[in-house]
N, C-alpha and C positions, 0 to 999 in steps of 0.2 A: 363782531361783538357777541353774536349768538353762539358762535363756535367757542369763544372764550368762556362764556357762561356755562355752557354744557360741559366743557372740560373741567371747570372748577367743581361743578356738581358731581362729576364722576370721580374726582379726587376725594371729595368729602364722603362719598359713598364707600370708597375703599377704606378710608381711615375709620369710618364708623363700623365697618364690617370687622376690621382688625381688632378694634377695641371691644366690640360685642363678643367676639370669639374668646378674647382674653378673660373678660368678665365670666363667661361661662366656664372656662377652664379653672379659674380661681374658685368659683363657687363649688365646682365638682370636687376639686382637691381638698377644699375646706371641709366639705361634708365627709369625705373619706377619713381626714385626720380626726374629726370629731367621733366618727364611728369607732376608729381604733382606740381612741382615748377612752371611750365608754367600755370597750372590752377590757382595757387595762384596769379600769375602775372595778369591773366585775371580778376580775381575777384577784385584785386586792381585797375583795370582800368574800373570797372563798370559792369563787367559781373555778372548777377544775379544767385546765386545758393541757394538752400534750406539750412537753418541754420543747420538742423539736419544732412543733407548730408555733410556739411562742417565739422561738428564735427566728424562725422565718417571718413571723409577724413583725418582729423588731426591725429586720432588714428592710421589709416592705414599708414600715412606718418611716424609716430614715429616708427612703427613696421618695415617698410622697411629700415629706417635709421639704426636702431639697427642691423637688419640682415646684412646690407651692411658692417657695422663696424666689425661685428663678422666674416664675410666671409673674409675680408681683413686680420684680425688677424690670421685666420686659414690659409690663403695663405702663411704667413710668418712664421708660426710655425709648419704646418703639416709635412714638410719634416724632421724637427728636431725630432719630435715624432716618425716618421717612422724609423729613423736611430739610435734613442736612445737605442733600444733593439735589435740592429742588431745581437749581439753575444749571446743574451740571449734567443730569441724566433725564432720559425720557421716562414716562410713567412705568413702562414695562421693566426697565432696568432698575428703577427704584423698588419695584415689587420684588425683584430678584434679590437686591441687597437686603431688603427687609427680612425676606425669608432666610437668607444665609445668616443674618445676625441672629434670628430666632434659633436656627439650627445650631449655631455655635454656642449659644447660652445653654441650650438643652443638652448639648454634647458635654459641656463642662459640668452640668448637673449629673449626667450619667457617670462621668469619671469620679466625681466626689462620692457618689453612691456606691460605686464599686470599691473605692478605697475604704469607705466606712464599713463595707461588708467583708473586708479582709483580703481583697484581691491584691496580688503582688504588684510592686511598682513596675516590674519589667512588663507584665502584661498590660498595665495601664499605659505605659509608654508606647507600646506597640499599637494599642488602640488609638491613642491620641495622634500618633504618626499617620495612621490611616485616614483619620478625620482631616488632619492638616493637608495631606496630599490631595484628598478629594476636594477640599475647599479651594486650594490653590489652582487645581485644574478647572474648577467650575468658574472661577473669576479671572482666569489667565489674561483675557483681553482687557479687563479692568485694570489689573495690575500693570500690564504693559503700558497702557495709556498713562497711568500714575507715574511710572518711572520716566516715560517720555516727557511728562510735564517738567520734571527736574531738568532734563536735558535742554528743553526749550528755554527755561529760565537761566540756566547756567552757561550753556554754550551759545545761546542766542542766535539761532539760525535765522530768526525774523523777530520783529517787535510789533507791537500794536501800532497800526497806521501804515505798515508795509503792505505793498501789493505784491502777492506771491502767486506762484503756480506750484502746486504739489500734486504729482501724478496727473490726473485728468481735471482736477479742480483748480480754479483760480479766482482770486478776489482780494478784497481789502481786509486785512486782519483787524477786526474790531474788538475781539475779546479772546483772552487766552485763559481757559478754565483748567480745572484740575484733570479732567478727562477729555474735553473737547476744546477746540478753538474754533471761532466763528469767522466765516469769510463772507463779507458783503459783496453782493453781485453788483452789476451796472445799475440796476434799479435798487435804491436804498431800502425798499420794502422787502426785497428778496435776499435771502442769505442761506448758507449751508453750514452745517456743523460737521467738522472733520475730526475724527478720533485722533488724539495725540500720538497714538502708536504708529500712525502713518509716517511720522517724522523718521522713524527708525527703519522703514521699509521702502520709502519712495524718495525720489530725488526732489529737491526743492530749488526753484528759480526765484530768487528775491529781486524784485525790480525796484526796491527802494521806497522811501516814504514820500507821500504827496506826488510831486512831479519827479520824473527821472529822465535822463538823457537816453534816447533811443538811437539806434544806428543800424543801417542796412548797407550791405556791400553787394554790388551786382557785377560779376565778371563779364567783360566784354570780349567778343570775338573779332569785333572791328569798331573803329571810332568814327562816327558820322562827321561830316564836314561842319555841320551846324550844331555841334554838341553844346556850344555855349548857349545858343538860343533855347535848346531843349532843356538844359539845366536850369535856365532862368524861369522857363515855364513850369518846370517841376517845383521849384522853390515857391513860385507864386501860388501853385495849387495847394501845397502843404500849408501855406500861410492862410489860405481861405478856409481850410478844414480844420486848422489847429487852433485851440484856445490860446496857446502861447506863441506869440508872433516873433519873439526874439530867439536867437540861437539856431536858426534854420540855415543849414548849409548843404549844398549839393555840389560836389567837386569831382573832377576827373583825377584819379590817382593811379599809380603803377607800383608794382613790386616784381619779385622774381617770377610770380605766377602770371603776370601780364597786366593789362589795363582793367581798372575798376571804376564804377561810379559809386562814390561814397556819399550816402545821405545821412545827415544827422539833424535831430530835432528833439525838442522837449515834448514829453508825453505824460499822461497821467492814466490811472486805472479807469477813470470815468469815460475816457475816449480810447479805449483799448483797440477798437476797430480801425483807428487811424493807421496803424502799421500795416494792415492789410490793404487799406485804401492807397497808401503810398506805394506798396509793392505793385498793385494793379496799375496805377497811373505810370509808374516807371516802365512796366511792361508794354504799356500802350505807346509811350513816347520812344522807346528804344527797342521795339519788338524785333526788328531785323538784325540788331547788333548784340543782343544779350546772349550770354552763354550761362544759362541758369543751372543751378544745382540744388539738391535737396537741402543743403546747409545755408542757403540764402536767408531763409527766415529763421 
């Protein structure tokens, strides 16, 4: 609770600092506009100023006015941008997005000022292209996660409620956000946020929603005489460890590769260690008969 309170205080301090800086900027730009207006009034009353200086002053005045308008727009929209991704991003990332938003608005203000100053469209286009390239490079990870969000929603590699493993991470999908999806761990109070971009770079193993059918196959190098007794003991062991008592099967099967012990049971993400427990118990019961390989699990 204390951590949550401190985090909220920290966020409020950031917002207050941003707002305070914008107010200072608006005040400074307003003072400059008023000062230039006073110069224009003085010139109108006969005060002599070099024509070239007046032309430069006009360009500067246009620049200051555009910057003032941009700052006022930023004042009324910055907080909305700050809170827009409150549930999607960490504080540091939201600071970056806010800064990039400010840079984008001021870049647009520069372009308008250059255009009003008589700069050619070709030069403005080159300048805008450089800005766009730099912006895309700065937020490439955010853009990848955003595009991956569309892939998740349209191609549906998993749904909310599915238990998945993606790369080294695994858990129950409890939320699919614009930039992150949340995996709940075995303890409901513990979770991890995985960037959506991982969907494009890492393999996904979807074990289904709620409970799912689990299966293990163990190759045998020999079949023990009391295999029925051991299989019954294995089934009993799984039943004592498993929440789901039905659908438990332990059979002796064969194919072109030889004899196998095939174990099937219902499982869920909350008892993910059951698979390893069954593996260990089968090893104990058929230790001298198993021909294990790395693909068994």
